[in-house]
N, C-alpha and C positions, 0 to 999 in steps of 0.2 A: 504494500500500500504506500502510495506517495505521501509526502508531508502535505498537510492541509493548512489553510488560513481560516480562522474563525473571526468574523467581523461582528462586533457588538458594541453597544454603548449603554451607559447607565447614568442616571441622575436622580437624586432624591429631591422632591419638592413637597411643600405642605399639601395635604389632601385638599382637593377642590380647586387647586391653582391651575390645573391644566385645562385649557380651552379646546385645543385640537392638536392632533398629531399627524404628521405626514411621513410617508416612507422616506428612508434615506436612499440616495442615489450613489452608486459606485461606478466609477469609470474604470473599465478593464483595459489591460495593455493591448488587447486586440481591437480596441476602438469601440467595443460594445458597452452598453450600460447594463447594470443589474440593480435590483432594488432590494432593500432590507425592510421587512415589515417591522414596525415598532410595536411593542407590547406594553401594557400598563398593568402593574401589580400594586394593589393598595392594601393597607392593614398595618399591623404592628411590625416591628423588625422581625420577630420570629415568624409571623405569617408570611411576610414578603420573602424571607429566606426559604421557607418551606415551599412556597409557590414557585420560586425561581429554580430550586433544585428539581421539582417535579417537571417544570417546563423544559429544563435542560435534558433530563432523562428522556422525555417525550420527543424532543428534537432529534436525538441520536437514534431513537427507534425508527425514524424515517430512513435511516441509512444503515441497515443491518450489515452491509459489507464492510463497514469501518470497524 
């Protein structure tokens, strides 16, 4: 298996402060663009950490060959 690049971003804001979210656009070396869907997790620190871990596990379930 070749090495991979995981693209992600995180920022904590007070609950209720986010008005809208847009996908992030990546420019690839071949000239194409790719998009990263942004996700929102809300709750206490423990709840956010649990949701993030569950989301990460689910993400890799999409790629069983890895």
